N, C-alpha and C positions, 0 to 999 in steps of 0.2 A: 444425497448425504448430507446429514449437518457434521459439523464439526464442533469439538468442545473448544470452552474458552476457559482457561484460568487467570482470574482476576489477580491484580497488585494492589496493593496499600498505594494510594495516589502519590506520587513525590513531587514536591514543586515548589512554589512559593519562596519565603526568606525571612529575614530578620523583620521586624517593625512593620508598620502598616504599609505595606506593599500593594500595588493596583489591584483590584478587585477585592482586598480584606478590609475588614473592619478594624479598628484600632486595636481591639485585643487578641487579632491575630487570627480570628475567624474568617472564615471563606463566606461570602457575600452570596446572594440568591443567585447573583448573575455568573459568578464563577461556578458555583454548584450545579447549576445548568450546563454550563460548559462542559465540565468532568463528564457529566450523566451524558451528554451527547459524544463525548469522545469516547467512552465505552461501548455505547450504543452502536456505535460507527463499526466497532470491530466485532462486534455481533453479527453485523451485516457482512461485513466481510467474508465472514467464517461462514455463512449461509445457517447460522442460528434464528435470527430473527428474518421474517419474510417481506412481503410486501406491505403489508400495514405499517411494519416500522420503517422502510424505503420511504414511503410517504410521509410519516412524520418527521425523520431525521433529515433529509435530503431537500435541500430547496427545489424548487421548478426548473431554475437553471443551472443545475449542479454541471460543475465540470471538473474532471479527474485528469490529472497530468501523470502517467504512467512511464516508468523507466524504460522500459520495453518497446513503448510505442512512439514513434512520431508527434502524429499528432494527439490532441487533447481529447479526452472521451466526454461528448456532450450528451446530457440527458441521464437520468435515473437508468432507464429500460437497457442503455448500451453499457453502463455502469454494471450494471449487475449481471449482463450478460457475459462480461469480461470476467467477471468474478468466478460465474459459476464453471465458465471455461478453464482457469485454474483449478480450481479446487477438484475437476473433474479427473485432473492429471494425477491425485492423490487418494489413498486411502489411510485411514486413523488419522485422518487430519486433526491437528488441533492446535489453537493459538493462545499464546500466553501473554497477557498484558504486563508489560515491565515497567513501564512508566508513562505517567500521563502529568502533563505539566501546561496549564492554563492562564490566560489575564481575563477570561470573560468575554474577548472577542476571537482568539486564537487557541486552538488545541493542538498540542504535539503528542502524539501518542506513538510510542516506541513498543512494538511486541516482537516475537517470536513463533515462526511457525515449525512445526515438527510433524511428520508423515513417512509416510512410505511412497515411493513414486513407483504407481502401478498403472498408468495411463499416459496417452500422448501428451506432452507440453512443447508445445510451441515447435512442435518438428522432431522432439527426442522421443523415441519410443521406448517404453516403458524398462527400467534398468531394475527393478524392485530393491532399489537402495534406500535404506533411510535419510532422510535428509532433515536439514535444520537451519533456517537461515534467518537473520532478521529486517525488519524493514521499518521505518521511521513514516507517519504519515502527518503531515502539516495541514490543519484543517481551518480553513477561514469561516466563522459564521455570520450569518446576516439574518434579520429578523427570527432570532430563535433557532435556525435551522442551520446543517451544512453547507456554503457555497460552492466551496473549493477544497480539493484535495490533492496535496503534492506530495507525491511519493518518493522516497529514497530508500531502494532494497540492495542489499548485497548478493547481488546476482553473481558476480563473479565467484562469490563463494559455493553459492549453489551450483553452477556449473562444474566446479574441481569437483565435488562431491558425487555428481553425476557423471562426470569423465568425460565431459561434452567439451574438450578443446575445440571441436569443428561445428560445435553450436550454429554461429551464422551462417556456416557454408551448407546447411540443410536447405533443399528446395522449400518445405512447408514453413519454413523460417521466414520465406521473402516476403510476406505480408507486415512482418515486423521489423522491417528495414526500410531505409531510406536511400534515394539514388545519392550517388557518391557525385564530386565536382566535377568527373569528366561525364557526366550524363548519364551511359547506359549500364555501366558497371553498378551493382546494390552491393553495398558493403552493411554486414550487420552495425548494428548502434552502435553495442560495445565497442567491436572494431574501430569504425569509422572516427569515433569522437577519438581514440588514440591516433590513428592514423591523420587525422586532419587538422590534430592541436600543433601549433608550432613549437619548434623545439626551445627552451629555454637559452638563449645565449651566454 
């Protein structure tokens, strides 16, 4: 299933000759390339662009840090598999690019996903509810391609929309969790972060 993308005007930069800009305020070729990479990356996330784009945009040793998996996802193939699994849980899915900010070496892309939950999502059975949530990708560039993706997603809002308060307790969610300090008991990453964080004095 392919996902629609709605682009937005690039926002970022500032006044004067900022890094990556010429003195007249226009973007240099480096920044232009970074902006294009960021936007192409979202097309890959959404499944609009396929294998050829992945080869062009992602580096050979690409690494993604996803908010619902303890370990980093190494490699383009594993990353693509994760995105396919995510997209398979929704129909009428589309992604709006809300903002792209870059300096030629890094790109931050803020986007909003919208769709209908019609398939299994990490253990949550289809609810047929319409969803909308935002995420931000901080991308590190190297040699003209994207080397790393650090993702921050509003998962709590998504869970609320799916009425999935017991999300982390579902058996099929186990592979998205990590062991607690007690050893055998497995806590969902979202809950464990709260449980294990020291309380402020």
